[in-house]
N, C-alpha and C positions, 0 to 999 in steps of 0.2 A: 147756101150749106153748100160744102163742098163733099159732107158725109164722113171727115174725117174727126178721132175723139180728142178730145181735149185734154191738154197734158195734166196729168195726177198732180206735179209737184206746182206745177204753178199755177193749180186749181186750187192749193191747199193753202199756198204761203203769197203773199203778196209778195210782189215783184219791191227789193230797197235796191235803191242805186246803188254800188259800190261799196255793199259788202259781202263777200265770199264766206261760203260757208267752214273754208278753213280758218278765217281771222275770228271767227266766233269763235272756234272749237278750242284755238288758240288764246284766245280773254280767258274762256274759262280755266286752262290747265294751268295758266299763271292766276287766277284767282284762286284753284284750290291748290296751289302749290304756297301761295301768300297764308291761306288758313289752316295746309299741314303745319307752316313754321310757325304759325300764332299757336297752333293746340300744341306742338313740340315746346314752344318757349315756354304756354304756360303748365304746362307736363314739369320742364325743367325746374320754375319759378318754384312749384309745386313743392317738389322731391327736397327743393334746398331748404326752403320753410320746415320740413317736416325732418331735417338733417339737421337743420339748427337746433331746433325744439326740443332733441334724443336726450341731451344732456344737462344737468342742472349745474354742472361745474362752470364756474365762468373764466378760467382758462380754456377747460376746452370749449364752448360756446364759441368765444374769441376763434379761436384755432376752426370749428367749422364756418362760421361765416367767411371766411377767408376763402377755406376753399371750395365751399359750397360756390360762391361767389364768382372764384378763376374759373371752376367746374360749368357753370351753366351761362359766362361770358365767353368762354372760350380765352380767358386771359393766359399768358406766361406766367405772370408776377403776381404775387394779391400780396395787401401787407391790409392793418387797421391798426391805427395809432391811437391810443386812449390819452386823451386832454388831461394833464392836471395841474397844476398850480402854477402860475404866472402864467396861466397859456400856453406853457408848453409841454411835450410828446412826455408821458409818464411812461407808457409801455408800447410796445411795438410789433406784433405778432405780423410774420410773415409768412409764405408760401412762397416755392418754386425756389430757392436759396437752401442749400442743402449746409449745412452747421461749418465743415471744411470754407467752404467758400466766407458763409460770415465771419467766421477767426480772421480771414485774408481782407476782408473789407472793414474788420475794424468797428467802433463805437456804433450803437445805432445812431438815427437820426433824431434832432431834439425838436424839430419843427420850424425848419427855415424854408426860408425859397417858396417853391410851389407848395409845397407840404403845409406849411403857416401862413400861405395866402387862404386855404381853406379853414384855419382854424381860427383866422381875423371875418373871413365870410365864407361862413357853411349853407354854400347853396354847390349843386350840380357844375362839376366843373371836366369840361370834355377840350383836348387836345390834338392836332396832327404830331403835333413835335415836340415832346416835353421840354428838347432846347433853346426852343427859341419862343417860350414866355419869355417876358422882361425880370419876371422873377425867379428865373432858375436858377436853383443856386449850385448846380455843378454835383459831377459823382465823386466820389473818394476813391482812390487807386482799387484797381481790380473790384469795380461795380459794371455786373456787367451792362453791354447799351441796356439802353428804354428807349422809346421811342412816342407809340400812342400812348393816350393818358385818358383812363377814367378816374375821377373821386367824386362820392357822395358823403354828404354828410349823416352819421347815423344819429338818431335820437332816443333819447329814454325820458319820458314826460314830458316834452318840448324844452329838456335841455339837450344840448350839445355834450352826447359821449364821448364822442373820436370820430373820426371819418376813415372812411374805406376808400383804398387806392387800387386801382386797377392797371396793369400796363405790359404794352407787348400782344396786342391782341392778334389770335394765331392767324395764320396765311399771311400779315404783313399788313391787313388793313386798317382802314379806323375804327371806332367804336361808335356806331351809330347813335340816332336817338331812341329807338327800340332798345337798344341795349344800356343807356341812360334811363330808359323807363323800370326797365325789367332791376336795376343795381339800385335805385329809388326805392323800390316794392320790397326787393331783398335786404334796404336797411330799416325799412321799416318794421318788416317782422323783426330781424334782427333787434333793433331797438325792445321790442319786449321781450323778445329770450333772454338778452342781457338783463332789463330787469328780475324778470322774475329766479336769474342765476345769480343776481347780484340778493333780493331777497331772500333766496334757499342759502345762499352764503352766509348772509350776517344771522337768520335760525339757528343755521349748524355751530356759527361763532360762539354765538351767543349761549347758545345751549353747551356747548364746552367749558365755555367760563362758569357758566356756572355750577355744574360737573366739580372742578376743580375749585369753586368754594366750598361746595360740602368738603370736599376732598382733606383742605387745608384748614377744615374749623374742625374736624374730626380727629385731624393729627395734632392740632394743639391743644381741644380740650382732653383727649382722650388721652396725651402724651404722657412720657413716664417724668413722672412730677419731683422724683431726687434729682436730675438733671437740674442745667443755669435755665433760668428764665429767657435770658435773650437767645439761646440758642436751641432749645425743645422743636428740632426741625425743619431747622429756617433754613436750612443749604436746600432740601429739597421743596421748600414751598418759594423758595425761588428759583428755582428748575422748573415749578409746575408753571409759572410765570412768563419764564424763558419760553418756555415750549407754547404754551397758548398765546402769547404776543408775536414770535414768531420774530422774537429777539436775537442781539447777540450777548448780551450783557445781563447779567439783573442781578441788583443788590442791595439787600434789605439791610437799611443804616438804623441803628437807633442812638440816642441821643449822647453824645460824650459830655465829661466834665467842661472841656472846654464851650466859649460862645461860640452858636452858629456851628459848630463841628460834630461831626456822626461817625460812630464805629461802625464799622462793618460787619453786621453779624450773621448774615448768609449770605451765599457770593452762589451765579450760575452762571455758566459760558466758558467759552475755549479761553477767555482773558481771565477769569475768576481767580486764577490765584495769584496775579499782580494786588489782588485787592482784599485777597483773608488777612484779615484781622487791622486792617489800615484804619486810620485817622482822617475823614476827610475835612479839607475846611469847606462845608456850603454854604456858605454865607454869600448870597447874593439874593436880590431883592425878587426873585420870582421864588426861590425857595423859601425864603420870607412867608411869601403871602401864600404858598401852596400849604406850610404848615397854620397860616392865621386863619385862612380860610376853608379848607377843606376839598379844596376843587384842583383836579391835578390839571397838570400844565408840560408843554411841550417847547422843549428848547432845541432849537437848530446847532448852535455849535453848542456841544459838550463837553470837550476835549479837555477846555481847561477847566471845566466845574471839577470832571473829576479827578484830574489831575493832569497836566502834560509830561512830568516828568517820569510814566511811565513809558511814555513811546506809541501810546496804541490810535490806533485810528477805529474815530469812533463818529458814528453819524447823527439823526436825532436823537432827543433823551425824552423818556415821558417819566416825571417824577410826580408819584401819589401818594398822599398824605394818611397814615398809618394812626386816626385818632379813633377815639372812644371812649363814652362817656365825660367828654371834657377833657380828656388827656391824650397829651400829643405823645407817643412809642417811638416813631420812627417816620421813616421815608420808604417805599418801595420805588426803586429806578429801577428805569427799563430800557436799554438805549440798544442801536440799532446798529447794523453795517453802514458802510457810508454807499450813497446811490443805492440805498433801496427804497426810498419816498417814506412821505410821512407816515403816523398810525391812523388808521382805520376811525372812523370815528366811534364801531363798536368796540376796539378795543381800548379807546380811553375810557367811553362809557363804564363797562364792561369790569375795566380793569380796578378803577374808583368803587367798583362792588366788592370786587377780588380785596383791594387792600382795606375794606371795613371790617370783611368777614377776617382778615389775619390781625387787624389790629383788636376788633372784638376779643378773639385768642390771646391776643397777650393781656387784654386786661382782664378775661376770665383767668388767664395763669396768676398776674399780681396779685388780685383780692385774693385769692388760692394760700398762696406765697403768706399774704400779710393774716390771714386768719392761725395760719400754722407757726406763723411767728407769734401771734396774742399768746399760741396756747402754750409759746415756749416762753414768752413772757411771765405769761402766768405761773409757770410752774416756777421761774426765777424770784418771782415775787413770796411764792409759799415756801422756798427754801431760804430766801434771806431772813423770812418773818422769825423761820424755825433757828437756826440759828442764831438770829439776836435775842427770840424770848425761851430759848430754851440750851444750846451750846454755850454761847456767852457769859449765861447767867451761872451756869454749874461752872464755868471755869473760871468766872469772878470769884464765886463763893468757895473754890476749892481751892484759892490764891489766897483767902483771909484765913482759911484755915491754916493752911501751910505759915502764915505771918503769927497768928495765933501761936504753933511751936515755941517760940521766944521765950516766954516766959518757964518753958520748963527747961531749959536749959543754956548754961553759959559758956560751952566749948566754943571756941575759937573754930573748928573745922563745921561743926554743925549748923554754927550761925554763918556761914560761909557759903552751905551748903542749904540753906532754908534760902538766904537772900540769890543763890542762884537759882534755884526752882522758882521762884519767885517772880526774878526776870524774864525766864522763858515765858510763863506763862501770861504776861505783863504783854510782851511779844505775840505770843498766838493768839491775842486776844484781839491786838490791833492787826495782823492778819486778817482776822474773821471779821474785821470791821471794814478792810479794807475791800475783801470778798463781796460781802455785803452790797458796800456801794457802786465794786464795778456789777452786780450784777440788775441793780435801777439802774444803772446809767447804761448799760449794752443793749438796753431795744430803742434808744433815742439814734445811735449813730450803727452803722456795719463797723463791725469790729477788719481793721486792715488788714489781718490773716484773711478773711473771706473773700475781701473785695481782692487781694493777693491769688487766691486759686481759681477766686471766676476769670481773672483777666489773663491767668496762665492758661486755663482751657478754652478761654475766646480766641488767643492768640494760634494754638496750637492743632486748634480743633481738626484740621486737614489732615493732621498726621497719621502715619498707621500706627505710631504708640505714644504712649502719654512721657513725656517729659519728666524727671524727678523733683520734686518740689521740697525743698528743705527751711523751715523755720527754725530760727534759733533767738532765743533772747525774747526780752518783752516787746516785740514786737508792734502788738495791740496798744502798746501807752502812747505810739507815737500820735497825736493826734492835732499836730500843725497842718491846715488842707493846703498849704504849698509845697511841704514837702510829700503829703499824700499822693497828691494830682500828678507830681513829676514822678514821682517811684514808680506808679504806676503806669504812666505815661511811659518812663524806661523800659519795663519790663514787658511792656505792648511793642515799643519799635523794635528792641533788642531781637526778640523770638520771631515777629515780624521779619526782620531781615533773615534769621537763620532758616525760618522756612520755604523762602523764597531762592535766596541764594546756595544755601550749603549746603543740599543737599546730604545732610547728616542722619546716622540712623540710631543718636544719642543725646540726648537734649539733657541740660539739668541744669535749676533753678535754685538759688540759695538768698535767702532771706536773713539779716543780722543785725540787732542791736545790742552794741556790746562798747564799752568805754566813751559814752555820748556818739556816737556814729552808728547812722545806717549804710548797711552797705550792699549793694544787690551784684552777683556773681550770677553771670549767663553761660553758659559753656555750649560747645556743641563736637562732633567730633569728625565735621565735615570734611570741603575739600581746601576752607582757608582762602586765604587771598596772600598776596605778599604787599599790594599796595592797596589801602582802602579805594572805594569805586566811588564815584561823588554821584552824592544822592541818595545814598542807603541810609542816611539817618542818623549816624555816626558823630555830624557837626549837631546836631541840634541832641543827641546826647550828652555832649561834653557843655552847651550850652546851658542847659538846665544845672548840670553840676556847678559853674563856677557860678552862677545866679544864686545858688545857696548856699556857696564860699564850699564847694565839696571840692573834688577830684575826677578824673574818669581817666582809662587805660584798658587799652585795647591789646592784646597780644593775638598775634596768626601766624601762620605758615601753609604755604603750601602742603595738603593731604595732612597739615596736622592738627585740625581744627580752628575755633576762637574761641578766646576769651574774652568777655567782655565783664570790670570790675566798675561799679558806680559807685560814692561812696560819699553821702551828707552828716553834717553836725546836726543830731536833732538835741532836744530839749526836756 
């Protein structure tokens, strides 16, 4: 014992060779920094998840997913590609590229190169340099440079909804495995938010479609009964279907006289003026199947079906049957702009429900009109009976009484007068018999004059004024189906041409039957033309006249209006 006191540090801690207190402190600080960084990442991930779930709009959710991913992983550029049909990108939401730069870059990617690799092989992918990957497709002109890359799939109920792409890690480094884990976790949360947004959007759209169904049913059932049945609010109904389906064009077609052809009874959209009052030859296997089965059908190439002569650019088309109680009332046709993608399943299903309400309204309107016609026909039968049982008998008795006066006179003037009165009474009786026959037979077929009025109203309903209609002679005596069908088609075609091209302020239609000829005259005070424009229907009207051994003449001059004269012989 030398009397010295023991070292307190050495007494409290056993000696560990090679480890100093500085090393322990440095290790502790390093681990504390890692814990703080992990805590920061978790806080950022939670904030990102909360931000993603703040909105129920699908477009807003997709934008929030990309924005939150860029902020969380410190990426300069981000995108989310939605996988559509044929394993291509139907939507591409970007962050970091403004509108001006996007317009200079050009069309959005559709799923080639590395982006397509994530579609075919949906698994996380980290790259040091995007250009060095064998599948690299390159960038278009004006595209900003991008090197580091991180891509992860976004799944919705075990189905790959799309892919999240991040490029250009801030600071010039690469994305780390921790970044990949955070991106995968965010993608999982985004999948839940996207599914909720889709369910909300589906419920909202279905609710909006149901409101539209109730609205159109009320319009049609409570509409003006004095109007023509095929045009009661059909333009407004087509406009409602246009808005609900987010389409470019909506047409309500009713069957025409020709096989497989339909008349445009209602139209809405920016291109609706090209179709108003037209006859469309919708004779295709798909359309026949829609009319036969009642099931809606989507058609990819709709330009030829609606008539390529119009020169319109139309994308996908949805054809919906309008049938009720076994009666086919026509079709509801919805067309979208090119490149806007297919119709959603909700729109197809609810569009069919909407169509059934329209068909129900048309059927109820038809039944109402039949009931009104039955009342009219019953009145006609009563009038015919009264004429036959009372008026004709009294006239016949008066004629017999006048003839009996012959025995009371022998003067030639008196006998001549008696014969004249008797002949006049006989002619009156014959006219009454013809009237009675007409009253009985008119209930079996609609009068031609009524059909002419209906055709004129249908063809010119988009005008701010009503054309002047004149009917001369025994028009209703024309019973030849061939003449009637062609005459109505000429009226429809002539007025449709005038509506679309003339910019007229007044129009007139004259239909006359004189000297064995049915003559149609359609006049307008529009801009006229010097040479006929190909495809405007004049050739068809001339051909119809030639087939019936008639004549056709067009008189027009610039600023002087146009006059169409169509004449055929009748029997």
